C-alpha positions in Angstrom: 87.2 48.6 136.2 86.4 45.1 137.7 82.9 45.4 136.3 81.9 45.7 132.8 79.5 48.3 133.9 81.8 51.0 134.8 83.2 51.0 131.1 79.9 50.5 129.5 78.2 54.0 131.2 81.5 56.0 130.6 80.8 55.1 127.2 77.0 55.6 127.4 78.1 59.0 128.7 80.2 59.7 126.2 78.2 58.6 123.3 74.6 60.6 124.8 77.1 63.9 124.8 78.3 63.5 121.5 74.8 63.0 120.0 73.8 66.5 122.5 76.9 68.0 120.8 75.0 68.0 117.6 72.0 69.8 118.9 74.2 72.0 120.9 77.4 72.4 118.9 80.5 73.7 121.2 77.9 73.6 124.8 80.1 70.7 126.0 83.8 71.1 125.1 86.8 72.6 127.5 86.8 76.0 126.7 88.9 78.7 128.3 86.8 81.6 127.6 83.3 80.0 128.7 84.7 78.5 131.9 86.1 81.8 132.5 82.1 83.3 132.3 81.0 80.5 134.6 79.9 77.9 132.2 81.9 75.4 135.1 79.9 72.0 133.7 83.2 72.1 130.8 85.5 70.9 133.3 84.0 67.5 133.5 82.2 67.3 130.2 85.0 68.4 128.2 86.7 65.6 129.2 84.1 63.3 127.7 82.9 65.1 124.3 85.1 64.5 121.1 86.0 66.1 117.7 84.4 63.3 115.4 83.0 59.9 115.4 86.2 58.3 114.8 87.6 60.5 117.9 84.9 58.5 119.9 85.7 55.3 118.4 89.2 55.5 119.2 89.0 56.4 122.8 86.2 53.9 123.1 88.2 51.0 121.9 90.7 52.1 124.2 88.5 51.7 126.9 87.7 48.9 126.3 91.2 47.8 125.9 91.8 49.1 129.3 88.8 46.7 130.9 90.5 43.8 129.2 94.2 44.4 130.8 93.1 45.5 134.3 89.4 44.4 134.8 90.1 43.0 138.1 92.6 45.5 140.2 92.6 45.8 143.6 93.0 48.9 144.5 88.8 49.6 144.0 88.0 46.5 144.9 87.4 42.9 142.2 84.0 43.8 142.7 83.6 47.4 143.3 80.6 49.4 142.2 80.0 51.2 139.0 80.1 54.2 141.2 84.1 53.9 142.0 84.8 53.5 138.5 82.7 56.7 137.6 84.1 58.2 140.6 87.6 57.6 139.4 87.1 58.5 135.9 85.2 61.9 137.1 87.9 62.5 139.8 90.6 62.3 136.6 88.5 64.9 134.2 88.2 67.5 137.1 91.7 67.3 137.8 93.0 67.3 134.3 90.7 70.4 133.5 92.1 72.1 136.5 95.6 71.1 135.6 95.2 72.7 131.6 93.6 75.6 133.4 96.1 76.5 135.8 99.3 75.1 133.6 98.5 75.1 130.3 97.0 78.7 130.1 97.3 78.1 126.1 94.9 75.6 126.0 91.7 77.4 124.8 89.9 74.7 123.6 90.1 70.6 124.4 88.0 67.6 123.2 88.4 64.2 124.3 89.2 61.3 127.2 92.7 60.6 126.1 93.7 62.5 129.2 91.3 60.4 131.5 92.3 57.1 129.6 96.1 57.8 130.6 95.0 58.5 134.3 93.5 55.2 134.3 96.2 53.3 132.5 98.1 54.8 135.3 96.2 54.3 138.2 95.6 50.1 136.7 99.6 49.9 136.7 99.8 51.1 140.1 97.1 48.5 141.2 99.2 45.7 139.4 102.0 46.7 142.0 100.2 47.0 144.5 99.1 43.6 143.6 103.0 42.4 143.5 102.8 41.9 139.4 105.7 43.6 138.4 104.7 43.9 135.1 103.0 47.1 136.5 106.2 49.0 137.0 107.2 48.4 133.0 103.7 49.4 132.2 103.5 52.4 134.2 107.0 53.3 132.7 106.1 52.6 129.4 103.1 55.1 130.0 105.2 58.0 130.9 108.1 57.0 128.1 105.1 57.3 125.2 104.3 60.7 127.1 107.6 61.9 126.8 108.1 60.7 123.5 105.2 62.7 122.5 106.7 65.8 124.5 110.0 65.9 122.5 108.8 64.3 119.3 105.3 65.4 118.7 102.5 63.2 118.9 100.9 61.2 115.9 100.2 63.2 112.9 98.3 60.5 111.7 96.1 60.3 115.0 95.6 64.2 114.4 94.5 63.5 111.2 91.9 61.2 112.1 90.6 63.2 115.1 90.7 66.2 112.7 92.5 68.5 115.8 95.4 68.8 117.6 96.4 65.8 119.9 96.6 67.6 123.4 99.7 65.8 124.9 99.4 68.2 127.9 96.2 66.3 128.9 98.3 62.9 128.3 100.7 64.1 130.9 98.1 65.6 133.3 96.0 62.1 133.1 99.2 60.1 134.0 100.4 62.4 136.8 97.0 62.4 138.4 96.0 58.9 138.0 99.8 57.8 139.7 99.1 60.2 142.3 95.4 58.8 143.1 96.5 55.1 142.9 99.8 55.9 145.1 97.6 57.5 147.6 95.1 54.7 147.3 97.8 52.2 147.9 99.5 54.2 150.7 96.4 54.6 152.4 95.3 50.3 151.9 98.6 49.6 153.0 98.8 51.8 156.2 98.5 49.0 159.3 95.3 49.7 160.6 95.4 51.5 164.7 94.4 49.6 167.4 92.0 51.2 169.8 
């Protein structure tokens, strides 16, 4: 997120897959039965396709907002390559899909980037903490409080109407957990003193 290139490429990928989805309907979403038959690309693409244009635009706005909030994070380096941002997004995508498969067997279908966005947000909040910006702790707590609220009170009905699908709170939970875990592991590895030879 230090360079705008990563978010731009991510949005271009999402837009291209959305266009392809119009030609090949249901070829890219997370589909449990299709995954069971060996269509493993859906572990990644299911996080990148959206139910409709409004869903895509909503998540695109969130990608841009995250870049403005966490545009110069320390954990990936202030001038990290585009590949680092895309690698983080891809890693989160695969982890969330694996989590849906293992822990949420009732989830038959899933579309959307929102789980990955929660992961990027938590990763960015931990990056703020790594840079001793203590507001990162408040951001991290706020994200988990939002997810806890969605789990207990239910997701926004207005959002569900806009995206023409049920909001998958389980992906928000998994994204938040995995983003925090990856950020914590990277923080720990960077904080360890170098061993003398």
